[in-house]
N, C-alpha and C positions, 0 to 999 in steps of 0.2 A: 549556405548556412544560414542560421537563424542568429540574429545576436541579440543579446542579453537587453532588456529594456529598464533604463535606470531612471523610468516616468517620475517614481514614488519614492519616498523617502526610503533609503537604504535600512532604516532600523525599524520600519511597518513591516508587520507580517506579510508572508508572501499571499498566504490563503486566510481568509479571515470568514467564518461561517458564524452569521449572526440569526437567532430566536429561530433556527429553523425545525420545518413541520414536513413531515412526510409521512406518509402511508401507502401499502399496498393489499388492494383489496380487502380495502376498508381497516386493515391492523394497522395501528402505528407502530413506525419505525423509528421515529424521532420526533420528540415534542419540546420545542423549544429550545434546543441543542445552542450552546454557543461555544466556539473554539477557535485557537489560532495557530497557524502553523507559521513558525518563526524561518527565517531566512538565514541559510548555511546551516541550519540544526538537522537532526535526524529525531523526527517526531514519531511515537509510536500510537498507534490505534488498538487498544486490546480488549477484548471482551470474549465470550463465549460464543460457539458457533450459532448462527442466526440473529447475533444481535444489531448487525447492520454496519459491519464494519466494512465490507466490500461495498455496500451501497454508498457509503460515504464518498468513495473514491470515484464511484460513478457520477455522483452529484457534484461533486469538484470539476470532473472532465466534461461535463455538459451531456453524458447521456441522458441521464435523469434531471427533473425537474424538481424543485421541493413545492409543495403546496403552497407555503409560507416561508417567510425569512428570505434571507439571501446568502448565497455563496459567491465569494468576490474571490479574484486572483489579479493579484499585483492593482488592486482597487478597481478592477471590472466585475459588474455581476454577471456572472457567467451565463445564467439563464436568461439574461436579456439581451445577448448579442446576435446578430445575423451569423447565418450559415459559415458565411466566409470569411468574418472576424472571428466564429469559436473554431474554425481550423486552423487560423493562425494560432490562437492563444494555445491549443493543443499542441504544437510543433513545438512549444516551451515545455510540453510536459513528457516526460518519459514513462512507460509503462511496463512494469514485471510482472505477467500475469501468473495465476497461481499454477498454471499448466504448463506455463512456457509459452505455448501459441506458437512455436516454430513452424514454419512451411515446410511440409515434409517432403516434397518435390524439389527443393531449395538447398544446394550444399551450405554449410556454416558461413562460408565467406557471403554466398548471393542472400542468406537470411538478412546479415549484418548490413549489405549493402542496400538491402530492399527500401528500408526510408530514406535512404540519400539520392538513390535514383527517381524516387516518386515526388520528393519533394524539395529536390535542389537541379539545378542546371552545372554542377560541377564536371568536369573532364574525367573521363575513366581512370587517369592516372591518379587522380589526386582521390578519388572514391577507393582505389585500391589502398593509397597509403592512410587514408582515415580508417578503412577497415581493419588494416593489420595493426594500426596504431591500439584499436580498441579492444581487438583480438590479444593483443599482447598485454593490455591491460589488466585481463581475467584469465591470463596463463594459457590461450587455447589458439595462440598465431598457428600451430605447427598441425592444427586439426581444421584448417581452412578447408578442404576437401572432402571433409566427411559429410555426411549426410545425416539428419536427425536419427532415423532408424540405427544407426550406428552409435549412437552417444549415450552414457550412463546419464541416469536421472541429473546428478549432480553438474555434469559436463554441459547437457541440455539447458539448465537453467543458469548457466554462466553465459552461456551463447546469448539467451535471452536477454540478460543483462547489458552485455555487450551492444545488442540491438537496440536497447532502450537508451543508451548513451551517445547513437550515432549521430544525433542531429545536435549534441550538445545543449542539450537541455536545461532550463533554471530549476527543474523539480523532476525528481523520480518518483512515482508511486510503485510500492511493492505490494503485491496482493501474496500474503500467505507463503514468503520466499522458502521458508524453511520445511514447508509440509512434504513429508514422504522422502526426508535427505537423511542419508547416514550421519554418523558424528563427524567423519572427516569432511563430506561434503558442506555439511552444515556450518563447522568451523572456516571453511573458505568463503562461503557466502557472507557468514558475520564479517570476516574482514574486509572484504571486498566493499561490501556496503558501506562501513564506516570509512576506509581509506579512499574510495571515490568519492563519497561526500567532502570529505577535507580538501583532498589534492585538486577537485575539479570545482570547488565553492558550488557545491549543489545543495539544495533544499530536499530531504528526503521524509517520505511518509511511508511508513513499514506498518501493514495492517497485520496482525499475528495473533494468535493463543500460545503461544512458546512462550513463556514466562520467562525464565531465566536467560534462552538465549536474546530474547529482545529488550531485555531490561540492562543487558549488557553492553549492548551498542546505542541507546536511546540518550537525548538529553533531555527529553520530556516525555511525558506518558499521559495518554486520556484511555480511562476505563469505562467503557460503556456498558451499560446493562438497561432493562426494563426502559428502553426508549430515551434513555436521559445519560449524562455523564453522571457516574457516581463519584468520581474522584480525579484529580489529575494533580501534576506535579514531577518534580524529578524522580529517578528510579531510587535514591535514599530518601525521599520524602513519602513515595507509597508505601515501602516496604515498612516504615513506621505509622502506615495512616490507621487512624482508629474505624474506620469504615468495616462493617463486619463483613460488607459483601467484597471488598477489596481483599480483606485477609482471607477468606474462603477461596477467590479465584488465585491467587497468588501462593497459596499453600496447598493447593489443590484438596481442601476439605470435601469429602462427599456430602455433606450436609451441612446446611447453613440457610442463608437468605435465599439462596437456589436449592430447594427441596430434594432431598432423594427421592421421596415418592411423589407420585405426578397427584396432584390436589383433587379431592373428592371424598366420598363416602369413607368414613373412619374404617379400619379393617375388623374392629369386634362387630360393628353396626353390620358389616358386609356379610359377617359370618353367622349373625344372628337373624338376618333377612334370608340368607340361603338355608339355614335349619327350618323355617318356617314352611 
C-alpha cells in the first residue's frame, strides 16, 4: 500500500497549474491557465464539451505534457519526472474513467483487486479484506462475483469507483462521472463522491458539464471556455457571477457568448447570394 507523503505544507494546494499552455494539432486548448486544487476539497472543472476538461486530467496524470508552464503534484513537476517516479506519483492518484473501464473478463472482485495485485505484495487474505471493504463502501460487496456485463451502468460506475480507491490514493479524478446515469444512480454517485472525499480525507477533481449535480457537491469550481478560465469560485459565488459566459452555461441558455448559430455569412446575405 502507498503511504501519504506529508513532505510539503499541508495547507498548500495538492495540485498547482501555472501558466499552462497546451495545443493539439495547432489548436490551442489552454492559454496561460492557472489554477489550484486544494487538499481535502472537491474541486469541479466545468465547461462545454470540447473545452479541454479531460485534457486537464491527462496533464495532471502525466499522460500528456504541456508545451509551456507547469503542472505540480505535491510540489513535483509532473512533466519532469522519470518514468519510474511518474509511476510512483500515479499510485497516489485514483481515476474514475468516463466509461468506467472495467476489465470485462474479470469479476467485480478481481477488478477491484487488480491494482492491489499489480502494485503491492500484500498477501491474498489482506487483499480480500481490502476489496470487500472498498466494495462495502460503494454498496456492492454482495455483487463481488458478478461480471461487468451483468451490471447496470450505475453499478459499473460504482465498481470503478471502488477500484479507484483501492490503493488509498491522495487524490481521485472523476471524468464525467454522471454521464449516462439515471436519477437514482446519479444520486448515489453524488453521495459517494462527497462522503468518500470527507471520510477518507481525499482530494477530488470532478470534471463535468452537469451543472446542478456538480455544484451540489463541489467546494470550489473552475469554469473553462475558449482555452482559458472564464471564472472561478465557490458554487454560491458562481451563481452570482456577472460573467455572461457563466450565466449562459449555468442556466443552459441557447444563445449568448457561445452563439446558437455557427459563425459565418449572415442569413440575409446567404439568401441573396443564392438568388443570384
